[in-house]
N, C-alpha and C positions, 0 to 999 in steps of 0.2 A: 462718149468717152473721148478725152483729149487725145492728140497724137502722140502723146508720150507718157510713159507711166514710170512710177517712182516705187521701187521696191527695197525694202529696209529688212535687215536681218540683225537679231540680238540674241546673244545668249545671256539670258536673265538671271541665271543662277538661283533659280526659284520663283516663280510667278507669284506665289502668295506674299513673299518677302518683298517683291518689287511693288504688289499692290499696297501692302502696308505703309511703304515709302511714298506712295503716290507717285513713282518713279516713271509711270507711262503717260502722264498727263499731256506731255508734249506732242503725243500722236495727235491730239486735236487740232493743234496749230499746224503741224507739219502735213498730216493727213496723206501719209503714203497709200498708193493703190493697193499694195499687198505688203503685209507685216509678217515677216517669219521669225518665231522665236524658238530657241533651244533651251534646254536643261530647264524645263517648267517645274519638274518635281512634283507633278500634281496629276490627279485623275481629272476627267473632264467636270464632274460636279464640284470639284474643290477649287476650281478657277473663279476668282472673284467677278462679279458681274459690272463692277464700278470702275474698272481699270482705266477707261477714258469714255467720252460721250459719242465719237464717231461710230456710225454704224457700217457694218461689213456685210456684204450679201452672203458670204460664205466662211465658216468657222470650221477648220478642220483639227482635231485633237489627236495625236497618237502618244498615249501615255505608256511607260515602261510597264511590265508585268510586275516588276518590283516596285513596291509603293515608295513615294518619295525621292525617286531616282530618275535622272536623264528625262526623256521625253521631249517631243516637239510640237509645234502648233502654227498653224498658217491662217491668217485672216485676209480675206481678199475682196475687193470691190468687184471683181470679175467672177463669172460662174464658170467653174471648171468642166470640162467634158468627161474626165476621167480622174479618178483619185486611187493611189495606191500606197501602202506602208511598206513595200518591198521586204516581205518577209524572207525572200531567198537571199537578201543581203543582210539584213538585221535578224540573223538567225537566233539570236538569244532573247528576242523579245524586249529590247531596251528602249522602244519608241524612238528610234534614232532618224527615221525618215519620213516625210510627207512628200509625196510625188503628185504633183498637179498637172494636168494637160489643158491647155488653152490653145485650141486649133493644133496648129503645127509647132507650138512651142511648150516644152516640158521644163517646169520649174521644180527643182529639188531644194527642200528645206532640210538641212542634214546636221546632226550633231554626231561628228566622227568620235570614234572612242579614243580615249587617253591610254597611253601605253606606259605611264610612270609607275604603276603599281608593281608589277612583276613581268618576268619574261612571257608568261601566258597571256597577260593582257597586251603586251606589245605584239605577239604573233596574231591575236585575235584582231588588233588594229590593222596590221599588214593585210590580213585575209579580207577584212572588212574593205579596205581601200581597193583591192584588186576586184573583188566581187562588184563593188560599186561601179568602178570604171568599165567592166565588161558589160553591164547593165546599161550604162550610158551609151557605150559604143552600139550596142544591139538597137538601141532607140535612134541613133544617128543613122544608122544603115537602113532604117526603115522610113527615113525621111524627116525625122524630127529634129529641130533646133533645141539646145539646151542651155538651161541656166542653172547654175550650181551655187547655193548660198549655205553659209553656216559657219560653225566652229570645226575647222579642219585639225586642230589640235597639232599643228606643226607650222613652225616658221621655216619660209622657203630659203631665203638666201641670208648672207650675214647682216645685210642692210634691214632685215625684218625683225631684229630684235637687238637690244641695247648691249648684251654681253655675249657675243657669239662664242668667243673662246672658251670661256668659262662653262658654257652650256653645251659643247660638242659631243659630251658623252651622255647628255640628258635626253630622255624620250621627249619628243617635241622639237628635237634639232638633230637628230641621229642621221648620219648619211643615208640609211635605208629609207627613212621617212622623207627626207627631203629628195631623194631620188624619185619617189612616187609622184611628187608634184611636177618634177621634170618629165616624168613619163606623161602625166595628164596634159601638160602644155604640148609634148611632142606628138600627142594625139590629136591636136586640133583644137584645144581649148585656150582661153586668154584670161590671165589674172587681169581683172579689169582695173585694178587700182594702179597696177604698174603700167598699164596701156595707157592710162590717162595723165599719170604723174611721173612717169619714168622713175629714175632712181631716187626721188625724193626721200630724205631719211628722217628719222625720229617720228614716224607715223606708226602708231601701235594701236592694237584693239584689246589687248589684255595686259593687266598689272597685277602682280602679286600683292594680297593684303598685307604682306609683311614689309617691314623696314621703309614705310612711306614711299613705296616704289611709285605709285601714281603721281604724286606730288612732285617727284623727282623725274617723272617719265622714263622710268626704267621698265620697259615694257617689251612685249612680243606683239607682232602682227601675225595672228592665227585665225583670224575670221576674215573670210574671203567671199567675193563673187567671181566665179568663173562662168565664162559663156563660150558656146562654140563658136568658132571663128567666122562662120556664116552670118553672125549677129554682130560682127566688130562694126560694121558702117551704121549700125542701129544706136550704138553706144554714144549717149551724149555726156554723161558724167559719172564719174564712180568718187565715193567719199567715205570718210571716216568721221563719225560725230563723237568726237572725243570729248565734248562738253557735258554729254548725257552722263549722269551718274546713276547709281542704284544697283551696281553689279559690279564685278571684277572685270568684266568685258564692257565695251562700249558698242554702240550700234555701227553697222556699216552699211553702204547702200549703193544703188546705182539707178541712173535714169536712162530709159530706152526709148527711141521713136518706134513706135508700131504702126 
């Protein structure tokens, strides 16, 4: 293995739809060491086997109990020591987490809940946030380093979405949701994109399918890589692959020296 690894995360909004569009073919050229997908909306046996040619040593699928909904999937060139789907966090069996351990590093591929449907779902999202952070903290206390990637379903700061004022009362940019990201960072995690790129503006990872939002770059940055601060010196790059199409989200990634 090379002394640096690339991890890419993408909310594909339906892996079968992405397969039909051949929208994962770029994986063969890019060849990330680990690929984390969210919102696969499929059971393991429904996932197309011709998405790309690259071979991964390990494939982990966590499908939602409800068919055609949610779900996460991790492909890795590395063999994990331990795998979990965090049922004590994902209490409603929505297939939201793949947790993989590689020696002292724990990688989380997470599709955090969306709170826009109603107050009940917003409450579920906030409970999920808190339970997840508590789980990460317990792992850190046991000596693990943490990498968290996925669709967090919240834009952190005003620079993380095109229209902050008009969305200030919308789930995804509510003060309570944003405060959780503040809490995460205060607990010793780093927003890798901001760590590398500072206050760079107009960098988004999700665009509504409505009103030509992507063409006009009216977007939100809601897909992240967070790392525990002990990994900061290993961070070589953090990036958004906004030229990759096939979903309403685009892939995001990091490169770490290990």
